[in-house]
N, C-alpha and C positions, 0 to 999 in steps of 0.2 A: 323356702320352696313355695309356700302359699303366696308370699309376696310376689314371687316371680310369675306365678300363674295369674295374679292380678294385673300384671303388666300387659297381658294379652289384650285386655279391654281398653288399654290406653293407646293402642296403635290402631287407627281406623282401618287401614288396609287389611291387617291381619284379622281384626275382628269381623270385618265384612266377609272375608274369605271363609272363615270358620263357620259363620252363620249361614252362608250360602251352601257350604258342604253339608251341614246338618240338615238344612231344608231339603236338599236334593235326596239325601238318604232317607228322610222321612217320607218323601213322595214314593221312593222305591218300596219301602216297607208297607205303605198303604196299598200299592198296586199288587203286592203279593196276595192280598185277600180278595181280589177281583177274579171271580171264577169264570173259566171258559164256558161259553154257552153249551147247553145240552148235556151236562154231566152232573153226577151226584157226588159232591166232595165228601159227604159223610161216609159213604162206602169206601172211598179211596183212603180216607184217614185210617180206617180199620185195616185195610190191606197194608199200608205203609207201616203201621204199628207192629205187624208180624213179619216184616221183611227186613233182613239185615244185609242183603246183598247189594246189587248195583243200585236198586231204587233207593235204599236207605242212604247210601253214600251220595247219590245225586240229590236227594232231598235235603241233605245237610248243606251242600254247597249252594243250593238254590234258596236257602233260608226258609224251608218249609213250603215252597211254592208247589212242589209235586203233590204233597198230601192235600193241599188246597185246590189242586187242579187249576192253578191260576194262569192268567194270560202271561205271567212271567215264569212259567214252568220250565222253559228252556234255559232261563237265566242268561248269564253272560258267557256260558261255555262255548256256544258257536263262534263268538268273537275271538275267544282265546284259541280255539282250534284253527280258525282262519289265520290268526297271527302266526301260529306255529308253522302252518303249512307254507305261508309266504316266506318265512325265514328259511325253511328247508329248500324251497324252490329258488331262493336267492343264491344259494350255493350251486345249484344244478344249472339254472338258466342264466347264461351270460348277460342277457338284456336286463334282467332284474338286478343282477350284481352291479352293472354299470349305473342303473337307476339309483341304487342305494348309495352310490358314491357321489351323487350330484348335489349333495347338500340338502337344504330345506325343501327345494322344489321336488327333488327325487323322493324325499320322505313323504311329502304330501301325496304324491302319485301312488306310492305303495300303500299309504293309509286308505286312499280311495279304493284300491283293489281289495284291501282287507274288508272294507265295508260291503262291497259287492259280494265277496266270498261269504261273508257272514249271512247275508240274506239267502244265498243259495243253500248253505248248510242248514239254516233255520227251516227252509221249506222242506228239505229232505227229512230232517229230524221231526218236523211237525207231522208229516205223513206217517212216519214210524210210530209216533205216540198215538196218533188217531187209530191206526190199525191195532196197536197194542191195547188201547182202552176198549175197543170193540171185542177183542179176544178175552178180556177180563170178564165180560158178561157171562161167558161159558164156564170159566174156571173159578169165579169168585163165589165164596160161600156166604157172603154178606149181602148179596143182592146185585142188581144191575148198576154198573158204573155209568154206562151211556144210556140215556133215556130213549133215543131214537137213532138207530144205526143207519148207515148208508152214506152216499157221496155228499149230500148236503152237510151232514155232521163233519165229515172229513175236511171239506173245503173251509167251513167256518173255523174248525180247529186250527188248520194250517195258517189261515189269515190271522187269527187271534194270536197264536204263538209267535209267528214271524213279526207281527207288529209289536208285540211285547218285547222281544229281543232287540228290535231296532230302537225302541224307546229307551231301554236300559243302556244300550250302546251310546245313545245321545246323552243320557244322564252322566255316564262315565266321562265322556269327552268334555261336557260342561264343567264337571267338578275339577278335572285336570286343568282346564283353561282358566276358570274363574274362582275355583275353590282352593283348597289346600290338600296336597298329597296327590297320589295317582288315583284317578276316579274309578277305573276298572278294579283295581286292587281293593279299594275301599268298599265297593259294592259287594265283592266276595266276602270281605271282612265282616260287613254288616249282616250278611246272610248267615254266616257261621255263628257269630256272637248272639244272634237273635234267639237261638235256642238255649243259651246258657242259663237264664233264670229258671226255665222249666226243669233243666237238668239238675240244678242245685236244689230246687224244691223236691224233686223226686228222690234225690239222694238223701236229703234230710228226712223224708217220710220213711224211707227204708231203714235209716238209722233209728228213727223214733219207734218203729214197731219191732226192732230187734233183728231185722234181716242183715244188717251190717253192724259189726261190733266196733268198739273204739279203736282197736288196733288197725282194722282195715281203713277206717277214716283217716287215721294218722298216716297210713301208708299212701293213701290217695293224695293227701296234702304234700307229703314228701316227694312223691313222684312228680306231681305237677310243678312244684318249685324247682326240682332238679332238672326236669326236661326243659322248662322255660329258661333256666340259667344256661344250660348247654346250648340252646338255640341262639340266645343272645350272644354268647361268647363266640360261637362258630360263625354266625352270620356276620359278625363284625371282624372276624379274623381274616388276615391276608398275609401273603408273603411279598415283601417289598424287595424288588431287584434294583440295586443301585444303578443309575444311569448318569453318565458324565457327558456333557455337551462341550465340544471343542470351541475355542474362541475363533470368531471370524469378524472381519472388518467389512462394513458396508458403508461406503462413502467416508465420512469422518467419524463414524460411530463404530464401537466394538460391541458385538453381541455374543452371547453364549458364555461358556466358561463356568456355568453353575452346575451343581450336582442335584439331581432329583431322583425319583424312584418310579418304578413300574409296578403298580399293585396287582397282584394275582390273588383273587378271592379263593377261599377254601371251598365254598359252594357256589361255583359259577352258574350252575344249572338251575338253582332255586328250587321251586316245588314242582317243576315239570317232570322229573323222573318218577316220584311216587304217583303222580296223576296218571302217567302213561302206564306204569306197572299195574296199578289198580284196575285201570280200564281193561287191560289185556287179560288179567287173571279172572275178572268178573264176566268176561265175554262168554265163556263156555256155559255159565249158569243162565245167561240170557238166551243163548241158542237152544239150551235144553228145553225151554218153554215152547219152542216151535218144532224141534226135532226129537221125536219120541223114539230113540234108538238106544239099545243097551250100552254100546260103547260110549255114546255121548253122556248118558246118565252116570256111568262109572267115572268118566273123566270129570264130570261136574262134582261128584262126591269126593274125588281125590283133591279137588281144589276148594275145600271148605275153609273159609277164613279162620285162622287161629291154629290149625294143626301144623305139625312140623314140616310136612311137604309143601304146604302153601307158603309158610314163612321162608323156607329155603329158596323156593323159586322166586318169591317176591324180592328177597334180598339180592339175588343174582340179577333180576331185571332192573332194580334200582341202580345197582353199580354200573350195569351196561348203559342205561340211559343217561347217567351222570357223565360218563365219558363221551357218549354219542352227542349229547346236546352241547357239551363244552366244546367239542371239536367243530360243531356247526357254527356256534356263535363267536368263537375266539380263534383267529387265524394267526399263529406265530409268525408266518412268513410275511404277512402284511405289516404286522407290528415291527418286525425287524427292518423291513424296507423303509417304512416311514421314519423309523429312528435313524437309519443311515442317511436318508435324504436331509434330515435336519441337523446332521453333524453329531448325533448322539451315539454312544456305545456303552456297553457294559464292561467295566474294568476287568481286564484279564481275558476277555472274549473277543475274538475277531468279528468285526461288523459283517452283516450279510447272512450267509447260510449258517455259519457257526453260531451266530446269535439266535437265529430261529430254532436251531436244534437245541440250544441250551434252554431257551424259554419253554419249548415243547417238553423237554425232559423234566424241568421243575414243575410245570403245570400238570404233567401226568402224575407226579408223585403226590402233590397236594390234592389233586382231584380224587385219588384213591382214599385219602383220609377223609375228604368231604363226603364221598360216597358212603363210606362206612358210618359216618355220623348220621347222614340222612336215613340210611337203612335202620340204624339202631333206634332213632327217634320214632320212626314209623312202626317198627315191630314191637317195641316195649309196651305201649298201651294195650295193644291187642293181646299180648302175652299175659298181661295182668288180668285183663277181662276174662280170658279163657281159663287160665290156670288158678287164679285166686278169687274169681267171681267178684272183682272189684270194679265198680262203675267208673268209666273214664269217658266223658262225653266227647271231647274234641277229636281224639285220635291223633296220630302223629302228623298226618298231612294237614289237618285243620290247625294244629298248633303251629306248624311251620308258617302257614299263611297268616295267622293272627299275629304272631310275634313279629314276623318280618314286616308286615304292613304297619304295625304300631311303631316299629323302629324308624321306618322311612318317613312316616307322618310327623313323628316327634322331631326328626332331624330337620324337616322343612319348616316346622314352627320355630325351631331353634334358630334357623338362618334368618328368619324375619325378626326375631327378638334381638339378636345380636347387633342389628343395625342401630338399635336405640338403647337396649339394656344389656345386662350381663347374662341373660338367658334364664333357663329354668333353675339351674343349680346354684345360682348365686354369683358373687363377684369373682375377680381374679382369674377370669378365663376358664372357670370349671364348667365346660360345656358338655352337653350330652352328645356323644359321638354316634354317627350313623354306622351302618353295617360295614362300610368300607373304610374305616378309620384306624382300626386297631390291628397291629401286626400279630400274626400267629406266633 
């Protein structure tokens, strides 16, 4: 294994890509500590330390940029939101659907629309953060967050946050093009992992002073290992539908006749369902800060993270969004039509409509299993935190992102290594498989 890692330095292209990726991630982490003009980040750090709701979740995904009131406070979330919106509009708007099927040129056009949408969302969210920071001056018990309120502060904040998001978006695209792995995913990965050393140190301090006993520490280690193993197994799991291609003669050559498979992933939606579900359930708590009404306060109190009602609604939302996002991103009718045009068919299933119905039926069944797995992973850490008072830093959504990005990055490194060597795990083709290699 150590020798295989040493092989990375012997391949100039791979070595340069990894060094470029590390350098870009270092630039991102340095930018997290560049504070937006006109704010007091020491006050904001105290506010975040006592907030476990939406701000706490958003602060984790931004790598601590919220508590620093950084120019990177919006993070890469506007870009992700814009990408999701464009994907949904592709299904609704015929012009975008045609554009998505035009190959590389169409994808570039959609990417350009995504960038413009990211800037628009950043401006809107920047105004929201500016107004929210000004309101904190009235409710904060630690002092004023904003030194001088008014439109000059709001405009500077919007410009700073929008420029920060645009710069992160550029960093992500540069990593994807010139580095290793998916740049946007790696930036989110870096933001989440950045808080891990502090979390480990705080947990050790609690153990040292007797706040956490040995049994609880062993429980934390066992749950972490078990959840990570489950994520790796399920993210790599897939259902392979056999596909047979008929023989056809073109000129003097014969094509087709081979047998392949159509991979259907257990978790097609990825981390989108828990992100959507968390945002929706934390929205009432955010509105309650502006709407001081008894029914809004009671609704907020009913959706406290960790109680049985919150967990039940959260699981239902996760299952719903797993099915919804899978239906948006995977069209069995298009798959069946493309298969029929190329002379392919599933043995025992009539090509065309029957094939689409069969794929849809199989996909619905495995999506239910994937939705239950995602919901269980997301709920279990919060259940341990609330019921057993066991610290669990990442949370389910964070673990899904960290493990998934790590698997994808290792797979890309493996693909470079196998051009020259036997990969990470040694000779005889014992390669590390990506998330879409192992059948369920």
